[in-house]
N, C-alpha and C positions, 0 to 999 in steps of 0.2 A: 748467588746463584750464579753456575754457568748456562749459560744458553748457546744455543748453535742455531740461526741462519741464514736457509738455503739461498743464494742470491745478493747478500747484503751489500753487492757493486753496483747492482741493479737499479730495480723500481723500486717497488714497495718493499722489499727486503732491506734496502736501504733505511725505511723512513725508522722498520722496523729495530734495527737494528741501533742505529742514533739512540731512540728509546733505553733500548736497553744500558746500554751503556753508560745513560745522563742519570739511570736507578742504582750504580752500581757495577751492574753484572759482567763476570767475565765472559765474553762473546767469543766467537767463532763462524765459520761462518763454510759452508758448503759448494765451494763454485765451477761452473766452467772453464770459468777465465783467473784463476789464480794467479795470473802473474797479472793479471790490467792491473793501471794507475786505481788508486780510490783515496779518499778524500780519511780514510783510517788507518792510516802510517803506523807502525809500531802500534794500536788499540784493539788489531782485531786480526788473527792467528785466520789465516785460508788453506784449506785444503779441498784437491779439486776430490769432485765427482767420481766414488767408482763402483758407479752402476754393478761395474763387473767382475767388479771384486770386492764381495760386500768385506771379509774379512779387515780390510784396509781400511773399510767402511767401522763396520764395527769400532777399531781399534782410533779414527777419527771420532767419533763420537764418544768415547770413554770420558766418566765424568761427566756427562753433561745433563742435566735436569731439564729442562724444556725445550726439544725440538717447534721451530719456527718454520714450515712450510709453506711457498710462493712457489715451486719448484714447476712450471708447466710452457709449453710451447704455441705458441698462437695458430702457427698455420705450419703442416708439412714441410722439409727444405730436405732434400737428398735422402739420407738415411735418419737423420730427424723427424722424428714427426710426432703425433697423436698418440697413438696406439702405443709406441714405444716410449713415451711420455710418463704413461700411465702405469705399466710394465717396471720401468724407474723406479716410479716414489713407491711402488711394495717393495723393491730393494729397498727403499731408502726405510722404509718404515719395519720392515722385518731387523735390519741391520739394527732400526735402532732400539729395538725393541730388545735385540740376543746386548746391546750395547749396556741397559739397565736404565737408560732415557725415561723417566716417569712419566712426562705428558707429553701432548705434541699437541699444536695450535696450529690447521689446517686452511692454508686461504684458498672457498670451493667458489662456487660462481653460482647468481638466485637459480632457482625453477633446472639443477641438476635432476636428470631422470636417466633410468639405466632401460625404459625402453625410446628413449631420442636415439633417432637419424641422424642425430644434430657429431661428430664425432666429440667436439669441445663438451655438450652438455651430457655426452654421454660418458666422455674420459672423466673430469669430473667427478659424474656420480663413480664413479665405478672405483675412484681413488678414495670417497669418502666410504665404503664402504670397506678397503684396507685400513680407516682409522677406525671404523666400529669395532674389528675383530683386532685388532691389533696387542690388545691388552694390558693398553694406556692412558688411562684418564687422558680425557680429551676435549677441545673446541674448535672447535667446523665453523669458519663465518664467510660467511657465501655473500661477494660484494658484487655490484653491478658492474656501471661502467668507470676504472678509476678518473678522477683529474688531479693536474701539481705541476707545476713547472716542469718535471720532466715526461706529462702522460704524450701521450701518442694519437689518440683520438681525439678528442678535443682542441689540442695545438695544431692538427694539420686538418683538420676541419675549417682553424681559424687561416687555415695559410694558404687553403685553395681561395680563400673569401677575399681575402685578402687582394689575392692578384687573379681570379679571373669573372667573367665580366658577367657569367651566368652560374645555377650552381644544378646538377641533375637528383632527383630529389624521389629513389623507388618508390611507385604509384604514387600515394598523396600525400608519402610521410605523417600520419595520423598513429601509427605505433611509436609507443612509450617506451623513455630510457626515464632514469631515479639514478644520477650521479653518483658517486659518494668521494672526495675527499680523500686523497691516499695517506693523509698526515692524523685524520680520522681515521684511516684500518688499521694503520699501525698503532696509534692509543687504546685504539679495543680489540686489539692481539694481546700487548701486554698486561693490559686490564686484567684478560683473560690468560693469561700464560702464568697470573702470579692465585689461580683459585685452583682449586683440586673438583670443584664439582661438573662435569658436561655435561656441555651444550652444542648446537645444534641453531645458528640464527642467522636469521642476514644483515648484513651489514652495508645498508641504503643511509643516503642524505637523507634533502625534507624537501626538497622539489624533484617533481614530475614534470617532464615537460614530452613534448608530442617533438617526433625528431623533425618538423620542419618549421615550429616552435624554439625550438632549443640555434637551429641554425640561424633566425630571423635573431636570439637575443645572440648569439655572436656575431656576428654582423653589425650589427647597430652597438655593439663592446667596440666593438676595431675601428668602427664611424667608415662603413662599407658597404653597398644596398644589399639589401638579400633579393635578387632575381634568384627562386627557387623554380625549377621546369619538374615535373611531373612528368618520370615517362615510366615506360617497362625494366622491372629490376635489372630481366637481360640485360636491355642495352645502357642503363645506368652502369654496369659491372663492365659491359664493354667500353666504355667512355673512361672507365675507374683505371683496367687495364690502361691502359694507353697513356694514362698521366704516370704509373707505375715505368716504366715505360723511360721516359725524364727524368722522375726521380732516380729508378734505378730500386728499388722498394715494392714492397706489396701491401697496396692502399689501402684494398678491399679485398676478402674472397667472399666467394658461393656461399660458402657454410654460416659467415658471417651477417649478411644479407637477410637469408634466413632466418636465425635466431633474433636477428633484429627486429621483422616482423613481426616472428610470431609473439611479436610482449614478453619475453623473455627474462630482460633488461632489469623489471620493475619489481619490485615487492608488493605482497599484500598483507605484510608486516607496519608496523608502526615503523618509523625511520628511525635509527638507532646513532646516527652520526649527524650532527650540530651543522656542519658547514654549507652557507649555504652558493652553488657555482655559479648566481645571481651576481652575487658576490665575492666569489674570488674572481671573475671574468673583469669583473670593475678594478678590482686593486691590481692587476694584472694585465690590462689591456694597452700598454706600452710595449709589453713582450709577446704577449701569445701570438701563435700565427707569425711573428715576424720570421723566422727560421723551422725548416723544417725536420721533422722527427722522424729520424731513419729507423725503422725495426729491425731493419737486415744488419746497418750498421753496428746498432747497441748488442745486438745477441751473435753475431754471426763474424763482423770485423776481429 
Protein backbone atom coordinates (compact mmCIF):
# COMPACT_ATOMS: atom_id res chain seq x y z
CA UNK A 1 0.00 0.00 0.00
CA UNK A 2 0.97 3.62 -0.38
CA UNK A 3 0.41 5.70 2.74
CA UNK A 4 0.67 9.42 3.40
CA UNK A 5 1.42 10.71 6.90
CA UNK A 6 1.20 14.36 7.88
CA UNK A 7 4.14 15.40 10.05
CA UNK A 8 6.27 12.24 9.77
CA UNK A 9 9.28 14.25 10.96
CA UNK A 10 7.51 15.37 14.13
CA UNK A 11 6.00 13.34 16.99
CA UNK A 12 3.03 10.99 16.56
CA UNK A 13 3.46 11.07 12.78
CA UNK A 14 6.99 9.73 13.15
CA UNK A 15 5.81 6.70 15.11
CA UNK A 16 3.06 6.01 12.58
CA UNK A 17 5.53 6.27 9.69
CA UNK A 18 7.94 3.85 11.38
CA UNK A 19 5.24 1.22 11.73
CA UNK A 20 4.07 1.67 8.15
CA UNK A 21 7.60 1.23 6.83
CA UNK A 22 8.07 -1.83 9.03
CA UNK A 23 5.09 -3.53 7.38
CA UNK A 24 6.34 -2.70 3.91
CA UNK A 25 4.22 0.28 2.89
CA UNK A 26 5.47 2.99 0.58
CA UNK A 27 5.28 6.13 2.70
CA UNK A 28 5.25 9.82 1.83
CA UNK A 29 4.82 12.74 4.19
CA UNK A 30 3.22 16.15 3.96
CA UNK A 31 5.09 18.51 6.24
CA UNK A 32 5.72 22.13 7.05
CA UNK A 33 9.45 21.30 7.21
CA UNK A 34 10.31 19.36 4.04
CA UNK A 35 14.00 20.24 4.34
CA UNK A 36 14.38 19.29 8.02
CA UNK A 37 16.96 16.60 8.84
CA UNK A 38 15.20 13.38 9.79
CA UNK A 39 15.68 9.67 10.44
CA UNK A 40 13.95 8.49 7.26
CA UNK A 41 16.54 9.58 4.68
CA UNK A 42 15.97 7.68 1.44
CA UNK A 43 12.84 5.95 2.74
CA UNK A 44 10.20 8.69 2.82
CA UNK A 45 9.59 11.35 0.19
CA UNK A 46 8.59 14.69 1.67
CA UNK A 47 6.13 17.14 0.15
CA UNK A 48 5.31 20.58 1.58
CA UNK A 49 1.85 21.33 2.87
CA UNK A 50 0.15 23.06 -0.02
CA UNK A 51 -2.99 24.15 1.78
CA UNK A 52 -3.29 27.23 -0.43
CA UNK A 53 -2.47 25.35 -3.66
CA UNK A 54 -5.03 22.53 -3.77
CA UNK A 55 -3.97 21.15 -7.14
CA UNK A 56 -0.39 20.75 -5.92
CA UNK A 57 -1.75 19.01 -2.83
CA UNK A 58 -3.85 16.69 -4.97
CA UNK A 59 -0.78 15.85 -7.04
CA UNK A 60 1.22 15.04 -3.87
CA UNK A 61 -1.50 12.60 -2.78
CA UNK A 62 -1.86 10.86 -6.14
CA UNK A 63 -1.82 7.08 -5.74
CA UNK A 64 -2.14 7.17 -1.94
CA UNK A 65 -4.38 4.51 -0.41
CA UNK A 66 -4.53 5.74 3.20
CA UNK A 67 -3.95 9.22 4.65
CA UNK A 68 -2.91 9.44 8.30
CA UNK A 69 -3.63 12.95 9.51
CA UNK A 70 -1.98 14.26 12.67
CA UNK A 71 -1.94 17.94 11.69
CA UNK A 72 -2.86 20.46 14.39
CA UNK A 73 -1.39 23.46 16.19
CA UNK A 74 -1.27 23.56 19.97
CA UNK A 75 -1.65 27.33 20.27
CA UNK A 76 -1.92 30.39 18.05
CA UNK A 77 1.32 32.00 16.95
CA UNK A 78 1.34 34.81 14.42
CA UNK A 79 -0.62 33.78 11.34
CA UNK A 80 -0.67 30.14 12.48
CA UNK A 81 -3.91 29.70 14.41
CA UNK A 82 -6.18 26.89 15.53
CA UNK A 83 -9.13 28.12 13.38
CA UNK A 84 -6.65 28.33 10.50
CA UNK A 85 -5.58 24.74 11.17
CA UNK A 86 -9.21 23.64 10.88
CA UNK A 87 -9.52 25.27 7.46
CA UNK A 88 -6.20 23.75 6.37
CA UNK A 89 -7.33 20.26 7.35
CA UNK A 90 -10.61 20.76 5.50
CA UNK A 91 -8.62 21.62 2.37
CA UNK A 92 -6.37 18.61 2.92
CA UNK A 93 -9.38 16.30 3.20
CA UNK A 94 -10.92 17.70 0.01
CA UNK A 95 -7.61 17.23 -1.79
CA UNK A 96 -7.34 13.65 -0.55
CA UNK A 97 -10.83 12.82 -1.77
CA UNK A 98 -10.11 14.41 -5.15
CA UNK A 99 -6.83 12.47 -5.43
CA UNK A 100 -8.71 9.20 -4.92
CA UNK A 101 -7.47 8.39 -1.43
CA UNK A 102 -9.59 5.51 -0.19
CA UNK A 103 -9.30 5.91 3.59
CA UNK A 104 -8.33 8.45 6.23
CA UNK A 105 -7.11 7.79 9.77
CA UNK A 106 -7.57 11.04 11.64
CA UNK A 107 -6.04 11.85 15.04
CA UNK A 108 -8.47 13.92 17.10
CA UNK A 109 -8.86 14.45 20.88
CA UNK A 110 -11.10 13.03 23.58
CA UNK A 111 -14.37 14.84 24.17
CA UNK A 112 -14.42 17.18 21.13
CA UNK A 113 -17.55 19.27 20.90
CA UNK A 114 -19.10 21.67 18.41
CA UNK A 115 -20.53 23.48 21.43
CA UNK A 116 -17.18 23.93 23.17
CA UNK A 117 -15.88 27.43 23.95
CA UNK A 118 -12.33 26.02 23.85
CA UNK A 119 -10.71 26.39 20.39
CA UNK A 120 -8.82 23.09 20.75
CA UNK A 121 -11.89 20.92 21.40
CA UNK A 122 -14.12 22.93 19.04
CA UNK A 123 -11.56 22.77 16.24
CA UNK A 124 -11.09 19.03 16.64
CA UNK A 125 -14.87 18.53 16.44
CA UNK A 126 -15.04 20.62 13.27
CA UNK A 127 -12.29 18.56 11.66
CA UNK A 128 -14.10 15.36 12.58
CA UNK A 129 -17.19 16.67 10.79
CA UNK A 130 -15.08 17.22 7.67
CA UNK A 131 -13.80 13.64 7.86
CA UNK A 132 -17.34 12.26 8.20
CA UNK A 133 -18.48 14.26 5.17
CA UNK A 134 -15.48 13.39 2.99
CA UNK A 135 -16.87 10.27 1.32
CA UNK A 136 -13.73 8.32 2.28
CA UNK A 137 -13.86 5.45 4.74
CA UNK A 138 -12.45 6.61 8.06
CA UNK A 139 -11.09 5.84 11.49
CA UNK A 140 -11.16 8.73 13.94
CA UNK A 141 -8.92 8.12 16.96
CA UNK A 142 -9.27 10.33 20.02
CA UNK A 143 -6.18 10.32 22.25
CA UNK A 144 -5.74 12.27 25.47
CA UNK A 145 -2.28 13.35 26.62
CA UNK A 146 0.51 11.59 24.72
CA UNK A 147 3.68 10.47 26.46
CA UNK A 148 6.90 9.18 24.96
CA UNK A 149 10.53 10.09 24.55
CA UNK A 150 9.80 13.24 22.56
CA UNK A 151 6.73 14.39 24.45
CA UNK A 152 6.36 17.89 25.84
CA UNK A 153 3.90 17.75 28.73
CA UNK A 154 5.15 14.84 30.86
CA UNK A 155 8.80 15.60 30.11
CA UNK A 156 8.49 19.26 31.03
CA UNK A 157 6.58 18.52 34.22
CA UNK A 158 9.55 16.31 35.18
CA UNK A 159 11.94 19.09 34.12
CA UNK A 160 10.19 21.57 36.41
CA UNK A 161 10.09 19.12 39.32
CA UNK A 162 13.82 18.45 38.94
CA UNK A 163 14.68 22.16 39.16
CA UNK A 164 12.20 24.05 41.30
CA UNK A 165 11.60 23.74 45.06
CA UNK A 166 7.81 23.71 44.63
CA UNK A 167 5.22 23.10 41.91
CA UNK A 168 2.13 25.31 41.60
CA UNK A 169 -1.11 23.40 41.08
CA UNK A 170 -4.25 24.95 39.62
CA UNK A 171 -6.94 24.58 42.27
CA UNK A 172 -6.71 21.33 44.23
CA UNK A 173 -5.34 19.26 41.35
CA UNK A 174 -8.20 16.76 41.52
CA UNK A 175 -9.06 16.95 37.78
CA UNK A 176 -7.98 13.87 35.85
CA UNK A 177 -5.80 12.74 32.96
CA UNK A 178 -5.59 9.38 31.18
CA UNK A 179 -2.23 9.39 29.35
CA UNK A 180 -1.60 7.25 26.27
CA UNK A 181 1.77 6.04 24.97
CA UNK A 182 2.54 7.47 21.54
CA UNK A 183 3.75 4.10 20.22
CA UNK A 184 0.43 2.52 21.24
CA UNK A 185 -1.45 5.27 19.40
CA UNK A 186 0.66 4.63 16.29
CA UNK A 187 -0.03 0.88 16.47
CA UNK A 188 -3.75 1.54 16.75
CA UNK A 189 -3.66 3.98 13.84
CA UNK A 190 -1.87 1.55 11.52
CA UNK A 191 -4.16 -1.29 12.59
CA UNK A 192 -7.25 0.74 11.68
CA UNK A 193 -5.61 2.01 8.52
CA UNK A 194 -5.66 -1.56 7.27
CA UNK A 195 -9.42 -1.93 7.89
CA UNK A 196 -12.36 -0.76 5.84
CA UNK A 197 -14.91 -0.26 8.62
CA UNK A 198 -15.74 3.25 9.81
CA UNK A 199 -15.02 3.87 13.48
CA UNK A 200 -14.72 6.66 16.03
CA UNK A 201 -12.92 5.58 19.20
CA UNK A 202 -10.94 6.92 22.13
CA UNK A 203 -7.25 6.01 22.16
CA UNK A 204 -6.41 5.93 25.87
CA UNK A 205 -4.12 4.14 28.28
CA UNK A 206 -5.06 1.97 31.28
CA UNK A 207 -4.22 4.48 34.05
CA UNK A 208 -6.18 7.51 35.23
CA UNK A 209 -4.45 10.04 37.49
CA UNK A 210 -5.56 13.17 39.21
CA UNK A 211 -3.22 15.96 38.15
CA UNK A 212 -1.77 16.16 41.65
CA UNK A 213 -1.19 12.39 41.77
CA UNK A 214 0.49 12.50 38.38
CA UNK A 215 2.90 15.16 39.63
CA UNK A 216 3.61 13.07 42.73
CA UNK A 217 4.27 9.99 40.60
CA UNK A 218 6.68 11.87 38.34
CA UNK A 219 8.48 13.45 41.30
CA UNK A 220 8.85 10.09 43.04
CA UNK A 221 10.20 8.51 39.87
CA UNK A 222 12.87 11.16 39.27
CA UNK A 223 13.80 11.28 42.96
CA UNK A 224 12.56 14.75 43.80
CA UNK A 225 10.21 15.93 46.59
CA UNK A 226 6.73 16.78 45.37
CA UNK A 227 6.02 20.10 47.10
CA UNK A 228 2.69 20.92 45.50
CA UNK A 229 1.19 24.35 46.18
CA UNK A 230 -2.52 24.71 45.35
CA UNK A 231 -3.33 28.16 44.02
CA UNK A 232 -5.77 30.14 41.97
CA UNK A 233 -5.54 28.95 38.33
CA UNK A 234 -4.95 32.49 37.08
CA UNK A 235 -1.96 32.91 39.40
CA UNK A 236 -0.56 29.51 38.41
CA UNK A 237 -0.85 30.55 34.77
CA UNK A 238 1.03 33.80 35.48
CA UNK A 239 3.84 31.81 37.11
CA UNK A 240 4.02 29.51 34.09
CA UNK A 241 4.30 32.57 31.84
CA UNK A 242 7.22 33.87 33.92
CA UNK A 243 9.02 30.53 33.51
CA UNK A 244 8.17 30.67 29.79
CA UNK A 245 10.25 33.84 29.51
CA UNK A 246 13.33 31.89 30.62
CA UNK A 247 12.64 28.82 28.48
CA UNK A 248 11.62 30.99 25.49
CA UNK A 249 8.66 28.72 24.99
CA UNK A 250 4.94 28.43 25.83
CA UNK A 251 4.65 26.15 28.85
CA UNK A 252 0.89 26.40 29.33
CA UNK A 253 -2.05 28.31 27.86
CA UNK A 254 -5.26 29.54 29.43
CA UNK A 255 -7.34 27.26 27.21
CA UNK A 256 -5.21 24.25 28.18
CA UNK A 257 -5.81 25.02 31.85
CA UNK A 258 -9.55 25.22 31.22
CA UNK A 259 -9.65 21.97 29.26
CA UNK A 260 -7.60 20.15 31.87
CA UNK A 261 -9.72 21.34 34.78
CA UNK A 262 -12.92 20.43 32.89
CA UNK A 263 -11.91 16.73 32.93
CA UNK A 264 -11.76 16.59 29.12
CA UNK A 265 -8.57 14.51 29.04
CA UNK A 266 -10.13 11.34 30.38
CA UNK A 267 -12.32 8.79 28.60
CA UNK A 268 -15.58 7.07 29.56
CA UNK A 269 -14.66 4.15 27.29
CA UNK A 270 -12.54 1.10 28.19
CA UNK A 271 -8.79 1.59 27.59
CA UNK A 272 -7.63 0.74 24.08
CA UNK A 273 -3.87 1.01 24.61
CA UNK A 274 -1.88 -1.18 27.04
CA UNK A 275 1.20 0.76 28.14
CA UNK A 276 1.13 2.17 31.67
CA UNK A 277 2.70 5.57 32.22
CA UNK A 278 3.92 4.37 35.63
CA UNK A 279 5.95 1.60 34.00
CA UNK A 280 7.27 3.88 31.26
CA UNK A 281 8.42 6.47 33.81
CA UNK A 282 10.38 3.84 35.71
CA UNK A 283 12.06 2.63 32.52
CA UNK A 284 12.98 6.20 31.53
CA UNK A 285 13.60 7.77 34.95
CA UNK A 286 17.23 8.60 34.14
CA UNK A 287 16.30 10.70 31.09
CA UNK A 288 12.78 12.08 31.53
CA UNK A 289 12.91 15.78 32.37
CA UNK A 290 16.70 16.03 32.10
CA UNK A 291 16.38 18.38 29.12
CA UNK A 292 13.60 20.85 28.39
CA UNK A 293 11.44 20.05 25.33
CA UNK A 294 10.58 23.27 23.50
CA UNK A 295 7.32 23.37 21.55
CA UNK A 296 8.44 26.47 19.66
CA UNK A 297 11.77 24.98 18.61
CA UNK A 298 10.09 21.75 17.54
CA UNK A 299 7.53 23.39 15.28
CA UNK A 300 8.72 26.90 14.45
CA UNK A 301 12.53 26.89 14.31
